[in-house]
C-alpha positions in Angstrom: -4.1 -17.1 -3.2 -3.5 -13.8 -4.9 -5.0 -10.7 -3.1 -6.3 -7.8 -5.1 -4.2 -4.7 -5.4 -6.2 -1.4 -5.4 -5.8 2.3 -4.9 -6.5 3.5 -1.4 -6.4 6.7 0.6 -3.0 7.6 1.8 -2.9 7.2 5.6 -2.2 10.5 7.2 0.3 9.2 9.7 2.9 8.3 7.1 6.1 9.7 5.6 4.5 10.1 2.2 1.6 12.1 3.6 4.1 14.9 4.5 4.9 15.3 0.8 1.2 15.5 0.0 0.9 18.3 2.6 3.8 20.1 0.8 1.8 20.1 -2.4 3.1 17.0 -4.1 0.8 14.7 -6.1 0.7 11.4 -4.2 -0.9 8.0 -4.8 -1.2 4.9 -2.6 -1.9 1.3 -3.5 -2.4 -1.6 -1.2 -2.8 -5.3 -0.9 -2.7 -7.9 1.9 -0.6 -11.0 2.1 -1.7 -13.8 4.5 1.5 -13.9 6.5 3.8 -11.8 8.7 6.1 -9.7 6.6 8.9 -7.3 7.8 9.8 -4.0 6.1 13.2 -5.4 5.0 11.5 -8.4 3.4 9.0 -6.2 1.6 11.7 -3.8 0.4 13.9 -6.6 -0.9 11.0 -8.4 -2.6 9.9 -5.1 -4.3 13.2 -4.2 -5.7 14.1 -7.7 -6.9 11.0 -8.7 -8.7 11.4 -9.4 -12.5 9.3 -6.4 -13.3 11.4 -4.1 -11.2 14.6 -5.6 -12.6 13.3 -4.5 -16.0 13.2 -0.9 -14.7 16.7 -1.4 -13.3 17.8 -2.4 -16.7 16.4 0.7 -18.3 18.1 2.8 -15.7 21.3 1.0 -16.4 21.1 1.6 -20.1 19.8 5.2 -20.0 21.5 6.6 -16.9 24.4 4.1 -16.3 22.9 3.3 -12.9 23.9 -0.3 -12.4 22.2 -2.1 -9.5 22.3 -5.6 -8.1 20.1 -7.8 -5.9 22.8 -7.5 -3.3 22.3 -3.7 -3.2 18.6 -4.2 -2.9 19.2 -6.5 0.0 21.5 -3.9 1.6 18.9 -1.1 1.2 16.3 -3.4 2.7 18.5 -4.2 5.7 19.3 -0.5 6.3 23.1 -0.8 5.4 22.7 1.1 2.2 21.2 4.6 1.7 21.3 4.8 -2.1 19.9 2.4 -4.8 20.2 3.4 -8.5 18.7 6.9 -8.8 17.0 6.8 -5.3 18.4 8.1 -2.1 17.0 7.4 1.4 15.0 10.3 2.8 13.7 8.6 5.9 13.0 5.2 7.4 11.1 3.8 10.3 10.4 0.3 11.4 7.4 0.2 9.1 8.1 2.5 6.2 10.8 3.8 3.9 10.8 6.9 1.8 13.2 7.3 -1.1 13.6 10.3 -3.5 15.3 10.4 -6.8 18.4 12.5 -7.2 16.5 15.5 -8.5 14.1 15.5 -5.6 11.1 15.6 -8.0 9.8 12.0 -7.5 9.7 9.8 -4.4 8.8 6.2 -3.8 7.4 4.9 -0.5 6.8 1.4 0.9 5.0 0.6 4.2 3.8 -2.5 6.1 1.0 -2.7 8.6 -0.1 -5.7 10.6 -3.5 -6.8 9.3 -4.3 -9.8 11.4 -7.9 -11.1 11.7 -8.2 -13.3 14.7 -5.5 -15.9 14.8 -4.7 -15.4 11.1 -1.5 -13.4 10.6 -1.5 -11.0 7.7 0.4 -8.0 6.5 -1.0 -5.0 4.6 1.6 -3.8 2.0 1.4 -0.2 0.9 3.2 1.4 -2.0 3.0 5.0 -3.2 4.7 7.7 -5.2 5.0 11.5 -4.9 5.6 13.8 -7.8 6.6 17.4 -7.2 4.4 19.8 -9.3 6.4 21.7 -11.9 3.7 23.8 -13.5 0.9 26.1 -12.3 -2.7 26.3 -13.3 -4.2 29.6 -14.5 -5.2 30.2 -10.9 -1.6 29.7 -9.7 -2.2 26.4 -8.1 0.5 23.8 -8.5 -0.2 21.0 -11.0 1.6 18.2 -12.6 3.5 18.7 -15.9 1.5 17.9 -19.1 3.9 15.0 -19.7 3.2 13.3 -16.4 -0.6 13.9 -16.7 -0.4 12.2 -20.1 1.2 9.1 -18.6 -0.7 9.0 -15.3 -2.8 6.0 -16.4 0.3 4.0 -17.3 1.9 5.0 -14.0 -1.1 3.7 -12.1 -1.1 0.4 -13.9 2.7 0.0 -13.4 2.3 0.8 -9.7 -0.3 -1.9 -9.3 1.8 -4.4 -11.2 4.9 -3.6 -9.1 2.9 -4.2 -5.8 1.4 -7.4 -7.2 4.8 -8.7 -8.1 6.2 -7.9 -4.7 3.3 -9.6 -3.0 3.7 -12.7 -5.2 7.4 -12.8 -4.5 6.7 -12.6 -0.7 4.3 -15.6 -1.0 6.7 -17.8 -3.0 
């Protein structure tokens, strides 16, 4: 059974929420899988889906950032602190925050137990943070015109990435 992925409020007790408080644009997507899942399982599944492998290929071609499934596994297990253009910012037992080399974009993964009665389930959360690079007429930070133009595509891609990870965890 495939659970729906949808945008949700970013929980305030998370690593990604700190970036929101610092003025970054953040988003958060969630779904539930009907089984117990650990953070390492989620991280490995996320970074080894066919959809994410396509992103890894683009990074390899454009930025010469070669990655392997083994490296994704090592990141998931906590024995690697870098993966392609991302660097580990912080990790807990339930979440991981990665930032790209420039510090302008971050990716975040989190798990939460979501059991109902005797049924074991895990809520998967995925979000991004983008550091504002422009200012509005009033001086407030805002996203660059380019990112605002692709925000819809970013949202669809984020949903598809989380769906792919959830599907992989259920296989």
